[in-house]
DSSP file (Angstrom, degrees, kcal/mol; ACC not computed):
  #  RESIDUE AA STRUCTURE BP1 BP2  ACC     N-H-->O    O-->H-N    N-H-->O    O-->H-N    TCO  KAPPA ALPHA  PHI   PSI    X-CA   Y-CA   Z-CA
    1    1 A X     >        0   0    0      0, 0.0     4,-1.2     0, 0.0     3,-0.2   0.000 360.0 360.0 360.0 -32.9   28.6   65.2   23.6
    2    2 A X  H  >  +     0   0    0      1,-0.2     4,-1.7     2,-0.2     3,-0.2   0.888 360.0  56.6 -66.7 -36.9   30.0   62.0   22.1
    3    3 A X  H  > S+     0   0    0      1,-0.2     4,-2.2     2,-0.2    -1,-0.2   0.861 102.8  55.5 -62.2 -34.3   30.1   63.6   18.5
    4    4 A X  H  > S+     0   0    0     -3,-0.2     4,-1.7     2,-0.2    -1,-0.2   0.876 107.1  49.2 -66.5 -38.2   32.2   66.5   19.8
    5    5 A X  H  X S+     0   0    0     -4,-1.2     4,-1.8    -3,-0.2    -1,-0.2   0.850 108.6  52.2 -66.5 -37.0   34.8   64.1   21.1
    6    6 A X  H  X S+     0   0    0     -4,-1.7     4,-2.0     2,-0.2    -2,-0.2   0.920 109.5  50.6 -67.6 -43.7   35.0   62.2   17.9
    7    7 A X  H  X S+     0   0    0     -4,-2.2     4,-0.8     1,-0.2    -2,-0.2   0.867 109.9  50.0 -60.4 -36.7   35.5   65.6   16.0
    8    8 A X  H  X S+     0   0    0     -4,-1.7     4,-0.5     1,-0.2    -1,-0.2   0.827 107.8  54.7 -71.6 -31.5   38.3   66.5   18.4
    9    9 A X  H  < S+     0   0    0     -4,-1.8     3,-0.4     1,-0.2     4,-0.4   0.909 113.7  39.9 -68.9 -38.3   39.9   63.0   17.8
   10   10 A X  H  X S+     0   0    0     -4,-2.0     4,-2.4     1,-0.2    -1,-0.2   0.552  92.2  88.6 -88.9  -3.4   40.0   63.5   14.0
   11   11 A X  H  X S+     0   0    0     -4,-0.8     4,-2.6     1,-0.2     5,-0.2   0.909  86.3  52.3 -63.3 -38.2   41.0   67.2   14.0
   12   12 A X  H  X S+     0   0    0     -4,-0.5     4,-1.9    -3,-0.4    -1,-0.2   0.900 110.2  48.5 -68.2 -32.9   44.8   66.4   14.1
   13   13 A X  H  > S+     0   0    0     -4,-0.4     4,-1.7     2,-0.2    -1,-0.2   0.924 112.1  49.1 -69.2 -40.5   44.4   64.2   11.1
   14   14 A X  H  X S+     0   0    0     -4,-2.4     4,-1.3     1,-0.2    -2,-0.2   0.914 110.0  51.2 -63.7 -40.9   42.5   66.8    9.2
   15   15 A X  H  < S+     0   0    0     -4,-2.6    -1,-0.2     1,-0.2     3,-0.2   0.880 106.7  54.7 -62.9 -37.4   45.0   69.4   10.1
   16   16 A X  H >< S+     0   0    0     -4,-1.9     3,-1.2     1,-0.2    -1,-0.2   0.872 102.7  56.1 -59.9 -40.9   47.7   67.2    8.8
   17   17 A X  H 3< S+     0   0    0     -4,-1.7    -1,-0.2     1,-0.3    -2,-0.2   0.846 113.4  40.1 -61.4 -34.6   46.0   66.8    5.4
   18   18 A X  T 3< S+     0   0    0     -4,-1.3    -1,-0.3    -3,-0.2     2,-0.2   0.237  83.1 143.7-100.5  11.2   45.9   70.6    4.8
   19   19 A X    <   -     0   0    0     -3,-1.2     2,-0.2    -4,-0.1   125,-0.2  -0.342  36.6-154.7 -56.1 116.9   49.3   71.1    6.2
   20   20 A X        -     0   0    0     -2,-0.2   124,-0.1     1,-0.1   122,-0.1  -0.496  32.5 -79.7 -89.6 163.3   51.0   73.8    4.2
   21   21 A X        -     0   0    0     -2,-0.2     2,-0.8   134,-0.1   122,-0.2  -0.354  34.8-129.8 -67.6 140.5   54.8   74.1    4.0
   22   22 A X  E     -A  142   0A   0    120,-3.5   120,-1.9    -3,-0.1     2,-0.5  -0.841  34.4-164.8 -87.9 114.2   56.7   75.7    6.8
   23   23 A X  E     +A  141   0A   0     -2,-0.8     2,-0.3   118,-0.2   118,-0.2  -0.861  16.5 174.1-114.6 132.3   58.9   78.2    5.0
   24   24 A X  E     -A  140   0A   0    116,-2.9   116,-3.1    -2,-0.5     2,-0.3  -0.992   4.6-178.4-131.7 141.6   61.9   80.1    6.5
   25   25 A X  E     +A  139   0A   0     -2,-0.3     2,-0.3   114,-0.2   114,-0.2  -0.976   4.2 174.3-136.7 152.4   64.3   82.4    4.6
   26   26 A X  E     -A  138   0A   0    112,-2.1   112,-3.2    -2,-0.3     2,-0.3  -0.971   7.1-176.2-152.0 156.7   67.4   84.3    5.6
   27   27 A X  E     -A  137   0A   0     -2,-0.3     2,-0.6   110,-0.2   110,-0.3  -0.958  36.9 -88.3-151.5 166.5   69.9   86.4    3.7
   28   28 A X    >   -     0   0    0    108,-2.3     3,-1.1    -2,-0.3   108,-0.0  -0.723  29.5-155.0 -83.2 121.0   73.1   88.3    3.8
   29   29 A X  T 3  S+     0   0    0     -2,-0.6   143,-0.2     1,-0.2    -1,-0.2   0.726  93.5  56.6 -66.3 -20.8   72.2   91.9    4.8
   30   30 A X  T 3  S+     0   0    0      2,-0.1    -1,-0.2    -3,-0.0     2,-0.2   0.561  83.8 104.4 -89.7  -7.8   75.4   93.2    3.1
   31   31 A X    <   -     0   0    0     -3,-1.1     2,-0.9   105,-0.1     3,-0.1  -0.540  66.8-139.3 -78.7 141.5   74.6   91.6   -0.3
   32   32 A X    >   -     0   0    0     -2,-0.2     3,-1.7     1,-0.1     4,-0.3  -0.823  18.5-174.9 -98.7  94.9   73.5   93.9   -3.0
   33   33 A X  G >  S+     0   0    0     -2,-0.9     3,-0.8     1,-0.3    -1,-0.1   0.658  75.0  73.6 -70.1 -12.9   70.7   91.9   -4.7
   34   34 A X  G 3  S+     0   0    0      1,-0.2    -1,-0.3    -3,-0.1    -2,-0.0   0.700  91.3  57.6 -70.0 -20.5   70.3   94.5   -7.4
   35   35 A X  G <  S+     0   0    0     -3,-1.7     2,-0.6     2,-0.0    -1,-0.2   0.653  88.0  88.0 -85.5 -12.4   73.6   93.4   -9.1
   36   36 A X    <   +     0   0    0     -3,-0.8     3,-0.1    -4,-0.3    39,-0.0  -0.755  36.6 138.6 -92.8 120.5   72.5   89.8   -9.5
   37   37 A X        +     0   0    0     -2,-0.6    32,-3.0     1,-0.2     2,-0.3   0.452  62.6  48.4-132.5 -12.2   70.6   89.2  -12.8
   38   38 A X  E     -b   69   0A   0     30,-0.2    39,-1.7    36,-0.1     2,-0.3  -0.927  60.4-175.7-129.1 155.6   72.0   85.8  -14.0
   39   39 A X  E     -bc  70  77A   0     30,-2.3    32,-3.0    -2,-0.3     2,-0.3  -0.986   9.9-159.3-146.9 155.5   72.4   82.6  -12.2
   40   40 A X  E     - c   0  78A   0     37,-1.9    39,-2.6    -2,-0.3     2,-0.4  -0.969  29.4-109.5-131.8 150.5   73.8   79.1  -12.9
   41   41 A X  E     + c   0  79A   0     -2,-0.3    39,-0.2    30,-0.3     3,-0.1  -0.627  27.8 178.6 -81.9 133.8   73.1   75.8  -11.2
   42   42 A X  E     -     0   0A   0     37,-3.9     2,-0.3    -2,-0.4    38,-0.2   0.819  68.2 -17.5 -91.3 -45.5   75.9   74.3   -9.0
   43   43 A X  E     - c   0  80A   0     36,-1.3    38,-2.0     2,-0.0     2,-0.4  -0.981  44.3-166.4-166.5 143.2   73.9   71.3   -7.7
   44   44 A X  E     + c   0  81A   0     -2,-0.3     2,-0.4    36,-0.2    38,-0.2  -0.986  19.0 175.4-135.9 128.0   70.6   69.8   -7.4
   45   45 A X  E     + c   0  82A   0     36,-2.5    38,-3.1    -2,-0.4     4,-0.0  -0.982  24.0 139.0-136.7 121.4   70.2   66.7   -5.1
   46   46 A X        -     0   0    0     -2,-0.4    -1,-0.1    36,-0.2    36,-0.1   0.231  66.6-113.5-139.2   4.6   67.0   65.0   -4.2
   47   47 A X  S    S+     0   0    0     37,-0.1     2,-0.3     2,-0.0     3,-0.1   0.584  98.3  71.1  69.7   8.2   68.0   61.3   -4.4
   48   48 A X  S >> S-     0   0    0      1,-0.1     4,-2.3     0, 0.0     3,-0.6  -0.881  74.3-143.0-158.6 119.2   65.7   60.9   -7.4
   49   49 A X  H 3> S+     0   0    0     -2,-0.3     4,-2.2     1,-0.3     5,-0.2   0.808 101.5  56.4 -58.7 -31.8   66.2   62.3  -10.9
   50   50 A X  H 3> S+     0   0    0      1,-0.2     4,-1.7     2,-0.2    -1,-0.3   0.912 111.6  42.3 -67.1 -39.3   62.5   63.0  -11.3
   51   51 A X  H <> S+     0   0    0     -3,-0.6     4,-2.4     2,-0.2    -2,-0.2   0.816 110.2  57.2 -77.3 -31.1   62.4   65.1   -8.2
   52   52 A X  H  X S+     0   0    0     -4,-2.3     4,-2.3     2,-0.2    -2,-0.2   0.926 109.3  46.8 -62.3 -45.8   65.7   66.8   -9.1
   53   53 A X  H  X S+     0   0    0     -4,-2.2     4,-2.4    -5,-0.2    -2,-0.2   0.881 112.6  48.2 -64.3 -39.0   64.2   67.9  -12.4
   54   54 A X  H  X S+     0   0    0     -4,-1.7     4,-2.6     2,-0.2     5,-0.2   0.919 112.6  49.6 -71.4 -39.0   61.0   69.1  -10.8
   55   55 A X  H  X S+     0   0    0     -4,-2.4     4,-2.7     1,-0.2     5,-0.2   0.949 112.5  46.6 -59.6 -49.3   63.0   71.1   -8.1
   56   56 A X  H  X S+     0   0    0     -4,-2.3     4,-2.7     1,-0.2    -2,-0.2   0.907 112.8  49.7 -61.8 -42.2   65.1   72.6  -10.8
   57   57 A X  H  X S+     0   0    0     -4,-2.4     4,-2.2     1,-0.2    -1,-0.2   0.912 113.1  46.3 -64.7 -43.6   62.1   73.6  -13.0
   58   58 A X  H  X S+     0   0    0     -4,-2.6     4,-1.7     2,-0.2    -2,-0.2   0.900 113.9  46.4 -70.7 -36.7   60.2   75.2  -10.1
   59   59 A X  H  X S+     0   0    0     -4,-2.7     4,-2.9    -5,-0.2     5,-0.3   0.933 112.6  51.9 -68.6 -41.3   63.2   77.2   -8.8
   60   60 A X  H  X S+     0   0    0     -4,-2.7     4,-2.2    -5,-0.2    -2,-0.2   0.891 109.9  49.1 -57.9 -40.5   63.9   78.3  -12.5
   61   61 A X  H  X S+     0   0    0     -4,-2.2     4,-1.5     2,-0.2    -1,-0.2   0.865 111.7  49.3 -69.1 -34.7   60.3   79.4  -12.9
   62   62 A X  H  X S+     0   0    0     -4,-1.7     4,-0.6     2,-0.2    -2,-0.2   0.939 115.6  42.1 -68.4 -45.6   60.6   81.4   -9.5
   63   63 A X  H  <>S+     0   0    0     -4,-2.9     5,-2.4     1,-0.2     3,-0.4   0.858 113.1  52.9 -72.2 -33.5   63.8   83.1  -10.4
   64   64 A X  H ><5S+     0   0    0     -4,-2.2     3,-1.4    -5,-0.3    -1,-0.2   0.872 105.6  53.7 -64.1 -38.3   62.7   83.8  -14.0
   65   65 A X  H 3<5S+     0   0    0     -4,-1.5    -1,-0.2     1,-0.3    -2,-0.2   0.700 106.1  55.4 -75.4 -15.1   59.5   85.5  -12.7
   66   66 A X  T 3<5S-     0   0    0     -4,-0.6    -1,-0.3    -3,-0.4    -2,-0.2   0.391 127.5 -98.9 -96.2   5.1   61.8   87.7  -10.5
   67   67 A X  T < 5S+     0   0    0     -3,-1.4     2,-0.2     1,-0.3    -3,-0.2   0.499  79.2 136.0  95.9   2.0   63.8   88.9  -13.6
   68   68 A X      < -     0   0    0     -5,-2.4     2,-0.5    -6,-0.1    -1,-0.3  -0.604  44.2-143.3 -85.2 147.7   66.8   86.6  -13.2
   69   69 A X  E     -b   38   0A   0    -32,-3.0   -30,-2.3    -2,-0.2     2,-0.4  -0.914   8.6-135.0-113.4 133.2   68.1   84.8  -16.2
   70   70 A X  E     -b   39   0A   0     -2,-0.5     2,-0.4   -32,-0.2   -30,-0.2  -0.669  25.8-176.9 -85.4 134.6   69.5   81.2  -16.1
   71   71 A X        -     0   0    0    -32,-3.0   -30,-0.3    -2,-0.4     4,-0.3  -0.970  35.9-118.6-128.1 148.3   72.8   80.7  -17.9
   72   72 A X  S    S-     0   0    0     -2,-0.4     2,-0.3     1,-0.2   -31,-0.1   0.838  90.7 -14.7 -53.3 -36.5   74.7   77.5  -18.4
   73   73 A X  S    S+     0   0    0    -33,-0.1    -1,-0.2   -34,-0.1   -34,-0.0  -0.980 114.9  45.7-162.0 157.0   77.7   78.8  -16.5
   74   74 A X        +     0   0    0     -2,-0.3    -2,-0.1     1,-0.2     4,-0.1   0.623  65.0 161.3  86.0  10.9   79.2   81.9  -15.3
   75   75 A X        -     0   0    0     -4,-0.3   -36,-0.2     2,-0.1    -1,-0.2  -0.220  52.6-115.8 -63.4 158.3   76.1   83.5  -13.7
   76   76 A X  S    S+     0   0    0    -38,-0.1    54,-2.5    54,-0.1    55,-0.5   0.831 103.7  34.2 -58.0 -35.7   76.4   86.3  -11.2
   77   77 A X  E    S-cD  39 129A   0    -39,-1.7   -37,-1.9    52,-0.2     2,-0.4  -0.884  74.7-144.1-122.6 152.0   74.8   83.9   -8.7
   78   78 A X  E     -cD  40 128A   0     50,-2.4    50,-2.6    -2,-0.3     2,-0.4  -0.958  14.1-152.0-116.9 139.6   75.0   80.1   -8.2
   79   79 A X  E     +cD  41 127A   0    -39,-2.6   -37,-3.9    -2,-0.4   -36,-1.3  -0.880  13.5 179.2-117.6 137.1   72.1   78.1   -7.1
   80   80 A X  E     -cD  43 126A   0     46,-2.5    46,-3.2    -2,-0.4     2,-0.4  -0.996   6.0-171.9-135.8 139.1   72.2   74.8   -5.1
   81   81 A X  E     -cD  44 125A   0    -38,-2.0   -36,-2.5    -2,-0.4     2,-0.4  -0.998   5.8-172.7-136.0 130.3   69.2   72.8   -4.0
   82   82 A X  E     -cD  45 124A   0     42,-2.7    42,-2.7    -2,-0.4     2,-0.4  -0.984   3.1-172.4-126.8 127.9   68.8   69.8   -1.8
   83   83 A X  E     + D   0 123A   0    -38,-3.1     2,-0.3    -2,-0.4    40,-0.2  -0.919  13.1 162.9-116.4 143.5   65.6   67.9   -1.2
   84   84 A X  E     - D   0 122A   0     38,-2.4    38,-3.0    -2,-0.4     2,-0.4  -0.980  22.9-145.0-153.1 158.8   65.2   65.1    1.4
   85   85 A X  E     + D   0 121A   0     -2,-0.3     2,-0.3    36,-0.2    36,-0.2  -0.976  18.2 170.1-130.3 150.0   62.5   63.2    3.2
   86   86 A X  E     - D   0 120A   0     34,-2.3    34,-3.3    -2,-0.4     2,-0.4  -0.925  33.7-110.0-146.1 166.5   62.3   61.8    6.7
   87   87 A X  E     - D   0 119A   0     -2,-0.3     2,-0.4    32,-0.2    32,-0.2  -0.855  24.8-159.5-103.1 138.0   59.7   60.3    8.9
   88   88 A X  E     - D   0 118A   0     30,-2.5    30,-3.1    -2,-0.4     2,-0.3  -0.961  20.4-125.8-114.2 132.5   58.3   62.2   12.0
   89   89 A X  E     - D   0 117A   0     -2,-0.4     2,-0.4    28,-0.2    28,-0.2  -0.640  25.6-169.3 -78.8 133.9   56.5   60.3   14.7
   90   90 A X  E     - D   0 116A   0     26,-2.7    26,-2.7    -2,-0.3     2,-0.6  -0.995  10.7-149.0-124.6 130.8   53.0   61.5   15.6
   91   91 A X  E     - D   0 115A   0     -2,-0.4     2,-0.5    24,-0.2    24,-0.2  -0.847  12.4-169.0 -99.4 127.1   51.2   60.3   18.6
   92   92 A X  E     - D   0 114A   0     22,-2.7    22,-2.9    -2,-0.6     2,-0.5  -0.960   0.4-168.1-118.2 123.1   47.4   60.1   18.3
   93   93 A X  E     - D   0 113A   0     -2,-0.5     2,-0.4    20,-0.2    20,-0.3  -0.947   2.5-170.4-114.7 132.1   45.3   59.5   21.4
   94   94 A X  E     - D   0 112A   0     18,-2.7    18,-2.9    -2,-0.5     2,-0.4  -0.969   5.3-158.2-124.0 130.4   41.6   58.7   21.0
   95   95 A X  E     - D   0 111A   0     -2,-0.4     2,-0.4    16,-0.2    16,-0.2  -0.887   2.6-162.5-110.3 141.3   39.2   58.6   24.0
   96   96 A X  E     - D   0 110A   0     14,-1.9    14,-1.2    -2,-0.4   -94,-0.0  -0.997  62.1  -3.1-125.6 131.2   36.0   56.8   24.1
   97   97 A X        -     0   0    0     -2,-0.4    -1,-0.2    12,-0.2     3,-0.1   0.989  51.1-162.3  60.2  90.7   33.1   57.4   26.6
   98   98 A X    >   -     0   0    0      1,-0.2    10,-1.0    -3,-0.1     3,-0.9   0.697  32.9-159.6 -69.0 -15.8   34.2   60.0   29.2
   99   99 A X  T 3   -     0   0    0      1,-0.2    -1,-0.2     8,-0.1     3,-0.1  -0.368  48.2 -27.4  74.9-154.3   31.3   58.6   31.3
  100  100 A X  T 3  S-     0   0    0      1,-0.2     2,-0.3    -3,-0.1    -1,-0.2   0.359 110.5 -66.9 -85.5   3.1   29.7   60.6   34.1
  101  101 A X  S <  S-     0   0    0     -3,-0.9     7,-0.7     7,-0.1    -1,-0.2  -0.841  72.2 -33.7 141.5-174.7   32.7   62.7   34.9
  102  102 A X  E     -F  107   0B   0     -2,-0.3     2,-0.3     5,-0.1     5,-0.2  -0.480  52.0-162.0 -78.7 144.5   36.2   62.6   36.3
  103  103 A X  E >   -F  106   0B   0      3,-3.7     3,-1.5    -2,-0.2    -1,-0.0  -0.822  35.3-104.2-122.1 167.5   37.1   60.2   39.0
  104  104 A X  T 3  S+     0   0    0     -2,-0.3     3,-0.1     1,-0.3    -1,-0.1   0.864 122.9  45.9 -58.1 -35.0   39.9   60.0   41.4
  105  105 A X  T 3  S-     0   0    0      1,-0.2     2,-0.4    -3,-0.0    -1,-0.3   0.473 129.2 -85.3 -88.2  -4.0   41.6   57.3   39.4
  106  106 A X  E <  S-F  103   0B   0     -3,-1.5    -3,-3.7     2,-0.0     2,-0.3  -0.999  71.5 -36.0 134.5-132.5   41.1   59.1   36.0
  107  107 A X  E     -F  102   0B   0     -2,-0.4     2,-1.1    -5,-0.2    -5,-0.1  -0.842  55.3-100.1-129.0 162.3   38.0   58.9   33.9
  108  108 A X  S    S+     0   0    0    -10,-1.0     2,-0.3    -7,-0.7    -7,-0.1  -0.724  90.6  46.5 -87.3  98.4   35.4   56.3   33.0
  109  109 A X  S    S-     0   0    0     -2,-1.1     2,-0.4   -11,-0.1   -12,-0.2  -0.929  83.1 -81.5 157.1-178.7   36.5   55.1   29.5
  110  110 A X  E     -D   96   0A   0    -14,-1.2   -14,-1.9    -2,-0.3     2,-0.5  -0.902  23.3-151.1-118.0 146.2   39.5   54.0   27.6
  111  111 A X  E     -D   95   0A   0     -2,-0.4     2,-0.5   -16,-0.2   -16,-0.2  -0.971   8.9-164.8-113.4 134.6   42.2   55.8   25.8
  112  112 A X  E     -D   94   0A   0    -18,-2.9   -18,-2.7    -2,-0.5     2,-0.5  -0.969   3.1-167.1-117.9 122.6   44.0   54.4   22.8
  113  113 A X  E     -D   93   0A   0     -2,-0.5     2,-0.3   -20,-0.3   -20,-0.2  -0.931   6.3-174.9-109.9 130.2   47.3   55.9   21.6
  114  114 A X  E     -D   92   0A   0    -22,-2.9   -22,-2.7    -2,-0.5     2,-0.5  -0.920  18.3-135.4-121.0 151.3   48.8   55.1   18.3
  115  115 A X  E     -D   91   0A   0     -2,-0.3     2,-0.5   -24,-0.2   -24,-0.2  -0.900  21.4-172.9-105.7 133.2   52.0   56.0   16.7
  116  116 A X  E     -D   90   0A   0    -26,-2.7   -26,-2.7    -2,-0.5     2,-0.7  -0.987  19.9-140.9-130.2 133.0   52.1   57.1   13.1
  117  117 A X  E     -D   89   0A   0     -2,-0.5     2,-0.5   -28,-0.2   -28,-0.2  -0.827  21.4-163.0 -94.6 118.4   55.1   57.8   11.0
  118  118 A X  E     -D   88   0A   0    -30,-3.1   -30,-2.5    -2,-0.7     2,-0.4  -0.854  16.8-130.1-104.9 122.5   54.4   60.9    8.8
  119  119 A X  E     -D   87   0A   0     -2,-0.5    26,-3.0    26,-0.3     2,-0.4  -0.618  26.4-170.4 -74.0 130.3   56.6   61.5    5.9
  120  120 A X  E     -DE  86 144A   0    -34,-3.3   -34,-2.3    -2,-0.4     2,-0.4  -0.966   9.0-149.7-125.0 136.2   57.9   65.1    5.8
  121  121 A X  E     -DE  85 143A   0     22,-3.2    22,-2.0    -2,-0.4     2,-0.4  -0.813   8.9-162.4-105.3 146.1   59.8   66.6    2.8
  122  122 A X  E     -DE  84 142A   0    -38,-3.0   -38,-2.4    -2,-0.4     2,-0.4  -0.996   4.7-170.9-131.3 129.2   62.5   69.2    3.2
  123  123 A X  E     -DE  83 141A   0     18,-2.5    18,-2.2    -2,-0.4     2,-0.5  -0.992   1.3-173.0-122.0 125.0   63.8   71.5    0.5
  124  124 A X  E     -DE  82 140A   0    -42,-2.7   -42,-2.7    -2,-0.4     2,-0.5  -0.977   1.6-172.1-117.7 122.3   66.8   73.8    1.0
  125  125 A X  E     -DE  81 139A   0     14,-2.9    14,-2.6    -2,-0.5     2,-0.4  -0.958   3.9-172.4-115.6 125.6   67.7   76.3   -1.7
  126  126 A X  E     -DE  80 138A   0    -46,-3.2   -46,-2.5    -2,-0.5     2,-0.4  -0.912   7.3-161.9-115.5 141.0   71.0   78.2   -1.3
  127  127 A X  E     -DE  79 137A   0     10,-2.5     9,-3.1    -2,-0.4    10,-1.7  -0.995  12.4-167.6-125.2 132.0   72.1   81.1   -3.6
  128  128 A X  E     -DE  78 135A   0    -50,-2.6   -50,-2.4    -2,-0.4     2,-0.5  -0.840  31.5-112.1-115.6 146.2   75.8   82.1   -3.6
  129  129 A X  E  >  -D   77   0A   0      5,-2.9     4,-2.2    -2,-0.3     5,-0.3  -0.715  32.8-145.1 -71.6 123.8   77.7   85.1   -5.0
  130  130 A X  T  4 S+     0   0    0    -54,-2.5    -1,-0.2    -2,-0.5   -53,-0.1   0.876  91.5  46.1 -66.2 -35.1   79.6   83.3   -7.8
  131  131 A X  T  4 S+     0   0    0    -55,-0.5    -1,-0.2     1,-0.2   -54,-0.1   0.961 123.9  29.1 -74.9 -48.5   82.7   85.5   -7.5
  132  132 A X  T  4 S-     0   0    0      2,-0.1    -2,-0.2     1,-0.0    -1,-0.2   0.667  94.2-136.4 -86.4 -15.6   83.1   85.5   -3.7
  133  133 A X     <  +     0   0    0     -4,-2.2     2,-0.3     1,-0.3    -3,-0.1   0.638  55.8 143.6  67.9  16.4   81.5   82.0   -3.1
  134  134 A X        -     0   0    0     -5,-0.3    -5,-2.9     1,-0.1     2,-0.4  -0.656  58.5-112.3 -88.8 141.6   79.7   83.5   -0.2
  135  135 A X  E     + E   0 128A   0     -2,-0.3    -7,-0.3    -7,-0.2     3,-0.1  -0.567  38.4 170.8 -68.8 128.1   76.1   82.4    0.7
  136  136 A X  E     +     0   0A   0     -9,-3.1  -108,-2.3    -2,-0.4     2,-0.3   0.623  62.9  19.0-111.9 -19.2   73.8   85.4    0.1
  137  137 A X  E     -AE  27 127A   0    -10,-1.7   -10,-2.5  -110,-0.3     2,-0.4  -0.976  55.8-174.0-154.5 134.6   70.3   83.7    0.4
  138  138 A X  E     -AE  26 126A   0   -112,-3.2  -112,-2.1    -2,-0.3     2,-0.4  -0.997   2.7-175.7-133.4 132.4   68.9   80.5    2.0
  139  139 A X  E     -AE  25 125A   0    -14,-2.6   -14,-2.9    -2,-0.4     2,-0.4  -0.988   2.7-175.5-123.2 136.8   65.3   79.2    1.8
  140  140 A X  E     -AE  24 124A   0   -116,-3.1  -116,-2.9    -2,-0.4     2,-0.4  -1.000   1.7-178.1-133.3 132.6   64.1   76.1    3.6
  141  141 A X  E     -AE  23 123A   0    -18,-2.2   -18,-2.5    -2,-0.4     2,-0.4  -0.996   3.4-172.3-131.1 136.2   60.6   74.6    3.3
  142  142 A X  E     +AE  22 122A   0   -120,-1.9  -120,-3.5    -2,-0.4     2,-0.3  -0.988  12.7 161.6-126.8 134.8   59.1   71.6    5.1
  143  143 A X  E     - E   0 121A   0    -22,-2.0   -22,-3.2    -2,-0.4     2,-0.2  -0.995  41.0-101.7-150.2 152.3   55.8   70.0    4.4
  144  144 A X  E     - E   0 120A   0     -2,-0.3     2,-0.3   -24,-0.2   -24,-0.3  -0.480  43.2-134.0 -70.3 144.5   54.0   66.7    5.1
  145  145 A X        -     0   0    0    -26,-3.0   -26,-0.3    -2,-0.2     2,-0.2  -0.697   7.6-140.2-106.8 154.3   54.0   64.4    2.1
  146  146 A X        -     0   0    0     -2,-0.3     6,-0.1     2,-0.3    -1,-0.0  -0.564  24.1-121.3-101.8 164.4   51.2   62.4    0.5
  147  147 A X  S    S+     0   0    0     -2,-0.2     2,-0.6     4,-0.0    -1,-0.0   0.518  96.4  83.0 -82.1  -5.6   51.4   58.9   -1.0
  148  148 A X  S >> S-     0   0    0      1,-0.1     4,-1.7     2,-0.0     3,-1.0  -0.879  70.4-153.3-104.6 116.9   50.3   60.4   -4.3
  149  149 A X  H 3> S+     0   0    0     -2,-0.6     4,-2.0     1,-0.2    -1,-0.1   0.799  93.7  59.9 -59.7 -30.7   53.1   62.0   -6.3
  150  150 A X  H 3> S+     0   0    0      2,-0.2     4,-1.3     1,-0.2    -1,-0.2   0.810 105.8  49.1 -67.8 -28.5   50.9   64.4   -8.1
  151  151 A X  H <> S+     0   0    0     -3,-1.0     4,-2.2     2,-0.2    -2,-0.2   0.901 111.3  50.2 -74.1 -40.1   49.9   66.0   -4.6
  152  152 A X  H  X S+     0   0    0     -4,-1.7     4,-2.5     1,-0.2    -2,-0.2   0.854 105.2  55.9 -70.0 -32.4   53.6   66.2   -3.7
  153  153 A X  H  X S+     0   0    0     -4,-2.0     4,-1.9     2,-0.2    -1,-0.2   0.880 109.7  48.0 -67.7 -37.1   54.4   67.9   -7.0
  154  154 A X  H  X S+     0   0    0     -4,-1.3     4,-2.7     2,-0.2    -2,-0.2   0.890 109.5  51.0 -64.8 -40.7   51.8   70.5   -6.1
  155  155 A X  H  X S+     0   0    0     -4,-2.2     4,-2.6     1,-0.2    -2,-0.2   0.910 109.3  52.3 -63.7 -36.9   53.2   70.9   -2.7
  156  156 A X  H  X S+     0   0    0     -4,-2.5     4,-2.4     2,-0.2    -2,-0.2   0.921 110.0  47.0 -57.4 -48.8   56.6   71.4   -4.2
  157  157 A X  H  X S+     0   0    0     -4,-1.9     4,-2.4     1,-0.2    -2,-0.2   0.925 115.1  46.6 -61.2 -49.8   55.4   74.1   -6.5
  158  158 A X  H  X S+     0   0    0     -4,-2.7     4,-2.2     2,-0.2    -1,-0.2   0.885 112.3  50.3 -63.6 -40.4   53.5   75.9   -3.6
  159  159 A X  H  X S+     0   0    0     -4,-2.6     4,-2.9     2,-0.2    -2,-0.2   0.917 112.1  46.9 -63.8 -45.1   56.6   75.5   -1.3
  160  160 A X  H  X S+     0   0    0     -4,-2.4     4,-2.0     2,-0.2    -2,-0.2   0.917 112.1  51.2 -66.7 -41.9   59.0   77.0   -3.9
  161  161 A X  H  < S+     0   0    0     -4,-2.4     4,-0.3    -5,-0.2    -2,-0.2   0.911 112.1  46.8 -60.2 -43.0   56.5   79.8   -4.6
  162  162 A X  H >< S+     0   0    0     -4,-2.2     3,-1.2     1,-0.2     4,-0.4   0.920 108.6  55.7 -61.9 -46.6   56.3   80.6   -0.9
  163  163 A X  H 3< S+     0   0    0     -4,-2.9     3,-0.3     1,-0.3    -1,-0.2   0.866 117.0  34.9 -56.0 -38.9   60.1   80.4   -0.6
  164  164 A X  T >< S+     0   0    0     -4,-2.0     3,-1.6     1,-0.2    -1,-0.3   0.304  84.3 106.2-102.2  10.2   60.5   83.2   -3.3
  165  165 A X  T <  S+     0   0    0     -3,-1.2    -1,-0.2    -4,-0.3    -2,-0.1   0.898  93.3  29.5 -56.2 -42.2   57.5   85.2   -2.5
  166  166 A X  T 3  S+     0   0    0     -4,-0.4     2,-0.4    -3,-0.3    -1,-0.3  -0.150  99.0 160.1-113.9  36.3   59.6   88.1   -0.9
  167  167 A X    <   +     0   0    0     -3,-1.6     2,-0.1     2,-0.1    -3,-0.1  -0.865  51.3  37.6-108.0 144.6   62.7   87.5   -3.1
  168  168 A X  S    S-     0   0    0     -2,-0.4   -31,-0.0     1,-0.0    -4,-0.0   0.666 100.7-115.0 -67.0 155.4   64.9   89.3   -3.7
  169  169 A X        -     0   0    0     -2,-0.1     2,-0.3     1,-0.1  -136,-0.2  -0.311  29.6-114.7 -56.6 141.4   65.1   90.9   -0.2
  170  170 A X        -     0   0    0     -4,-0.2     2,-0.1     1,-0.1    -1,-0.1  -0.609  33.0-108.7 -78.6 139.8   64.2   94.5   -0.2
  171  171 A X        -     0   0    0     -2,-0.3     2,-0.4     1,-0.1    -1,-0.1  -0.413  29.2-122.4 -60.9 138.2   67.0   96.9    0.8
  172  172 A X              0   0    0   -143,-0.2    -1,-0.1     1,-0.1    -3,-0.0  -0.706 360.0 360.0 -79.4 129.2   66.6   98.4    4.2
  173  173 A X              0   0    0     -2,-0.4    -1,-0.1     0, 0.0    -2,-0.0   0.434 360.0 360.0-143.2 360.0   66.6  102.2    4.0
C-alpha cells in the first residue's frame, strides 16, 4: 500500500516532465488565406537575441513548409512573434503513513506541502494582412521549461510545429 502512495506523490512531477505545449489558434473567418503566399517579419521579441533567432527560424521553417515565401519587405502578410517566460506556483502535497484508517480528526500520519515555482514559456505568433493591417491569424503556445537550453529548443520546435499543424485554416464550405 505504501508504494502506491509514493507513486501518487511523484505522479504530478512526472506529468510536469512530459508536459507538452498547450496550443491555441484563432483566425479571421473572413480572411482568404489562399491569397497569401509571401510574408515579411514585423517584429520578434523574446528578450534574448538567441531565442529571437530561434523563434524566427522555427516560424520561417513552418511557413515555408506551408508554401509561403519569406521576403525582406512588402510581403502579403506580416508576422510578429513575442516570447516570454513567467513562473507559475505549483503546490505539492506528500502524505506519509495513512495508518489504520481515517479518524475523526483526520488521518494517522503527516502531510507536507511544498511550493515550487515552475518556469513556463509562452509564444504568441500573429499574422496580419499587410495591406489592411488587420490580424488574420493568432497562435499561442505555453509549455513548462527546463533548465537545459537544448530541451527548451526542442520544446520550441515542437510548439511551433503544433501551432502551424492546421495552418492555413481550411475554408468552410
